[in-house]
C-alpha positions as CSV (number, residue, x, y, z in Angstrom):
1,M,146.8,28.0,-131.3
2,N,147.7,24.7,-132.8
3,Y,150.0,23.9,-129.6
4,P,147.6,22.6,-126.7
5,L,150.3,22.7,-124.1
6,F,149.5,23.4,-120.2
7,V,146.1,21.8,-120.4
8,E,145.9,18.8,-118.0
9,S,144.3,19.3,-114.8
10,N,147.7,18.2,-112.8
11,H,149.8,20.2,-114.8
12,T,147.6,23.3,-114.8
13,A,147.7,23.1,-110.8
14,I,151.4,23.1,-111.1
15,Y,151.2,26.1,-113.4
16,K,149.0,27.9,-111.4
17,A,151.2,27.4,-108.1
18,C,154.7,28.0,-109.7
19,R,154.5,30.6,-112.3
20,P,155.7,33.7,-111.0
21,G,153.8,37.2,-111.7
22,Y,155.4,40.5,-113.2
23,P,156.7,43.2,-111.6
24,K,155.0,46.5,-111.2
25,E,157.4,48.3,-113.5
26,L,156.1,46.5,-116.6
27,Y,152.6,47.7,-115.9
28,N,153.6,51.1,-115.4
29,R,155.4,51.1,-118.6
30,I,151.9,50.2,-120.1
31,L,150.3,52.8,-118.5
32,Q,152.7,55.5,-119.4
33,F,152.3,54.3,-123.0
34,Y,148.4,54.1,-123.0
35,F,148.0,57.7,-121.4
36,N,151.2,59.4,-123.3
37,R,152.6,60.2,-119.9
38,T,156.3,60.0,-118.6
39,D,155.3,59.4,-114.8
40,T,152.9,56.9,-113.4
41,D,152.3,59.3,-110.6
42,E,150.5,61.7,-112.9
43,I,148.2,59.2,-113.9
44,N,144.8,59.1,-112.0
45,Q,142.8,57.0,-114.4
46,K,142.5,53.5,-115.3
47,I,142.2,51.8,-118.6
48,P,138.8,51.0,-119.5
49,L,138.9,47.5,-121.1
50,A,141.9,45.2,-121.4
51,V,142.0,41.6,-122.8
52,D,144.9,39.2,-121.5
53,I,145.5,36.7,-124.3
54,A,146.6,33.1,-123.3
55,C,145.9,34.1,-119.8
56,G,146.8,30.7,-118.1
57,S,145.5,31.1,-114.7
58,G,145.5,34.5,-114.7
59,Q,148.6,35.5,-113.4
60,A,149.0,38.9,-115.3
61,T,145.0,38.9,-115.6
62,V,144.6,39.8,-112.1
63,D,147.7,42.1,-112.0
64,L,145.7,44.3,-114.8
65,S,142.8,44.4,-113.0
66,S,144.3,47.0,-110.5
67,Y,145.2,49.1,-113.7
68,C,141.9,48.6,-115.9
69,H,138.0,49.0,-115.0
70,H,137.6,45.5,-116.6
71,V,139.5,42.7,-117.8
72,I,138.8,39.6,-119.9
73,G,141.0,36.8,-119.5
74,I,141.2,34.3,-122.5
75,D,142.6,30.8,-122.5
76,G,142.1,27.9,-124.8
77,S,142.4,25.5,-121.9
78,E,139.5,25.0,-119.7
79,N,141.4,23.5,-116.9
80,Q,143.8,26.5,-117.0
81,L,140.8,28.7,-116.1
82,K,139.3,26.5,-113.6
83,Q,142.5,27.3,-111.8
84,A,142.2,31.3,-112.3
85,S,141.6,34.0,-109.6
86,F,138.6,36.1,-109.6
87,K,137.7,39.6,-108.8
88,D,134.9,41.8,-109.4
89,N,136.2,43.2,-112.5
90,I,137.7,40.2,-114.2
91,E,135.4,37.6,-116.4
92,Y,137.4,34.5,-118.2
93,H,136.5,33.4,-121.7
94,C,137.6,30.0,-123.1
95,S,138.9,30.6,-126.6
96,N,142.0,30.3,-128.7
97,A,144.1,33.4,-129.5
98,E,143.2,33.5,-133.4
99,N,139.4,33.5,-132.5
100,L,138.3,36.6,-131.0
101,T,135.0,37.0,-132.9
102,F,133.0,37.3,-129.4
103,L,134.7,40.7,-129.2
104,P,133.1,43.5,-131.1
105,S,135.1,45.4,-133.3
106,N,136.7,48.8,-132.2
107,S,135.9,47.7,-128.6
108,V,139.1,47.1,-126.6
109,D,141.7,49.5,-125.3
110,L,144.4,47.1,-124.1
111,V,145.4,43.7,-125.8
112,T,148.3,41.7,-123.5
113,V,150.2,38.8,-124.3
114,A,152.4,37.7,-121.7
115,T,155.3,35.0,-122.7
116,A,152.9,33.2,-125.0
117,L,153.1,34.8,-128.4
118,H,155.4,32.0,-129.7
119,W,152.4,29.4,-129.6
120,F,150.0,31.9,-131.9
121,D,149.6,31.8,-135.5
122,I,150.8,35.5,-135.2
123,E,149.3,36.6,-138.8
124,T,145.6,35.4,-137.8
125,F,146.1,36.7,-134.1
126,F,147.3,40.3,-135.3
127,Q,144.5,40.5,-137.7
128,Q,142.0,39.9,-134.7
129,V,144.1,42.4,-132.5
130,D,143.5,45.0,-135.5
131,R,139.9,44.1,-135.5
132,I,139.1,44.4,-132.0
133,L,141.3,47.6,-130.8
134,E,140.0,50.9,-130.6
135,P,141.1,53.3,-133.5
136,N,143.8,55.7,-132.7
137,S,144.1,54.9,-128.9
138,G,144.3,50.8,-128.6
139,V,147.4,49.2,-127.3
140,L,148.9,46.0,-128.0
141,S,151.5,44.9,-125.2
142,I,153.6,41.8,-125.8
143,W,156.4,40.7,-123.3
144,G,158.4,37.5,-122.8
145,T,160.9,36.7,-120.1
146,G,163.6,34.6,-122.0
147,M,165.8,32.3,-119.9
148,P,166.3,33.0,-116.0
149,S,169.5,33.2,-114.4
150,L,170.5,32.5,-110.9
151,N,172.9,34.3,-108.3
152,N,175.7,31.3,-108.3
153,L,177.9,31.1,-111.2
154,K,178.0,27.2,-110.8
155,A,174.1,26.8,-110.7
156,N,174.0,28.8,-113.6
157,E,176.2,26.1,-115.3
158,I,174.1,23.7,-114.0
159,L,171.0,25.5,-115.3
160,N,172.6,25.9,-118.8
161,N,173.6,22.1,-119.0
162,F,169.9,20.9,-118.0
163,C,168.4,23.2,-120.7
164,Q,171.0,22.7,-123.5
165,N,171.9,18.8,-122.9
166,D,169.2,17.2,-120.8
167,L,166.4,18.9,-122.6
168,N,168.1,19.1,-125.9
169,N,165.6,17.1,-128.1
170,C,162.6,18.7,-126.3
171,W,162.7,22.5,-127.5
172,S,160.4,23.2,-130.3
173,D,161.3,26.1,-132.7
174,R,158.1,27.7,-130.9
175,A,159.9,27.7,-127.5
176,Y,163.0,29.2,-129.0
177,L,161.2,32.3,-130.0
178,V,160.7,33.2,-126.6
179,V,163.9,32.1,-125.4
180,N,165.3,34.9,-127.8
181,Q,162.7,37.4,-126.8
182,Y,161.0,37.3,-130.4
183,E,163.7,39.2,-132.0
184,S,163.6,37.3,-135.6
185,I,159.7,38.0,-135.6
186,L,159.9,41.5,-134.6
187,D,159.3,42.8,-138.1
188,K,156.0,40.9,-138.2
189,F,154.6,43.1,-135.6
190,P,151.9,45.4,-136.4
191,Y,152.0,49.5,-136.1
192,Q,155.4,49.3,-136.4
193,Q,155.8,53.2,-136.4
194,T,154.6,53.4,-133.0
195,R,156.4,50.4,-131.3
196,T,158.7,50.8,-128.4
197,K,160.5,48.4,-126.3
198,H,161.5,48.4,-122.7
199,I,163.9,46.3,-121.1
200,I,162.9,45.2,-117.6
201,K,165.1,43.5,-115.0
202,Y,163.2,41.6,-112.6
203,Q,164.4,39.5,-109.4
204,R,162.4,37.1,-107.2
205,E,163.3,35.3,-104.4
206,M,162.2,31.5,-104.3
207,S,163.5,28.3,-103.1
208,V,165.5,25.8,-104.9
209,L,162.4,23.5,-104.7
210,E,160.2,26.3,-106.0
211,F,162.5,27.1,-109.1
212,V,162.6,23.4,-110.0
213,N,158.8,23.4,-109.8
214,F,158.8,26.4,-111.9
215,I,161.1,24.7,-114.6
216,E,158.8,21.8,-114.7
217,T,155.7,23.9,-115.9
218,W,158.0,24.5,-119.1
219,S,156.6,23.0,-122.3
220,P,160.3,21.2,-122.9
221,C,159.3,19.4,-119.6
222,Q,156.0,18.3,-120.9
223,K,157.9,17.1,-124.1
224,Y,160.3,15.1,-122.0
225,R,157.3,13.6,-120.1
226,E,155.9,12.8,-123.5
227,I,158.9,10.9,-124.9
228,Y,160.2,9.1,-121.7
229,G,157.3,9.2,-119.5
230,G,156.6,10.9,-115.9
231,D,159.2,8.8,-113.8
232,K,161.8,9.5,-116.2
233,L,161.0,13.4,-115.5
234,K,160.8,13.3,-112.2
235,E,164.2,11.5,-111.7
236,L,165.6,14.2,-114.1
237,L,164.3,17.1,-112.0
238,K,165.4,15.3,-109.0
239,M,169.2,15.2,-110.1
240,F,168.7,18.9,-111.5
241,M,167.5,19.8,-108.0
242,N,170.4,17.7,-105.8
243,N,173.0,19.6,-108.6
244,L,171.8,23.0,-107.6
245,V,171.3,22.3,-103.7
246,Q,175.1,21.1,-104.2
247,C,176.0,24.5,-105.7
248,Y,174.6,26.4,-102.8
249,N,176.3,24.0,-100.8
250,E,179.7,24.9,-101.9
251,S,179.2,28.7,-101.4
252,T,178.1,28.6,-97.8
253,D,179.8,27.5,-94.7
254,D,176.7,26.4,-93.1
255,I,176.4,23.1,-95.1
256,D,173.8,21.0,-93.1
257,K,171.1,23.5,-93.3
258,T,171.5,24.0,-97.4
259,T,168.7,22.1,-98.8
260,D,165.8,22.4,-101.4
261,N,164.2,25.1,-99.3
262,Q,167.7,27.2,-99.9
263,M,166.4,30.7,-100.7
264,I,167.9,31.9,-104.3
265,I,167.9,34.8,-106.4
266,V,166.3,34.3,-109.7
267,E,166.4,37.0,-112.4
268,W,164.7,37.4,-115.7
269,I,165.1,40.0,-118.3
270,I,161.8,40.9,-119.6
271,H,161.1,42.6,-123.1
272,L,158.5,44.3,-123.5
273,H,156.7,45.6,-126.6
274,L,154.3,48.4,-126.9
275,M,152.3,49.5,-129.9
276,K,149.5,51.5,-130.7
277,K,146.9,51.0,-133.2
278,N,147.7,53.4,-136.2
279,N,145.3,56.5,-137.2
280,R,142.9,55.2,-139.9
């Protein structure tokens, strides 16, 4: 991973507090694919070993621990891993996605990448995945969340303007890959004959403040801070938050109570890609 983002201690704390998790449906889809079942209720087993790549502070890692006997979360940032939650069946390892040499060949049952593939050298990463996955049964699961949408038409316009104009020169080509749900690189995914895709809509209620704090964890906001400084980023986010609050003010009769604690509905559309290591 040649893009050392999300590594400063103050940022990793925000990342831990503000990055949302993922819906149960996503993990059910992984289980169904791994065990070749159409109904999760039929599954009374757990996946033996999962490896969660670029796990950050463990959002997906912790979720996976409920469905797997053992989970290894891997991230290139020690500060991210310091923020991670521990359970008896979880361990963490500091390493880049392209360097999985500490894992034995043909030893891993499930490899997951949650909204992080765009930062990898994917050719090298996929070579490592092919080496460590169990033959004939090992599963690679990759997903991305794309852009969020809000339950207010005017607020969505404010969000789009913020992303397209305020952060216009801060989006890297890598970030656009996940915004576009990896469509431009799907042909580079391994095990094409087994690849399947699920589209999952996921809603979460959060306050305007929580949503803006989540936006602050984005890589374009880090780039904005790098170019213009931390104070300028704070000013920009404050203006963005005030504009959102105003949108919800206009849609309620109780104007005095609409603040940055106003609860809103945020929706993501997740594209989940599942692949099984081919027979050799």
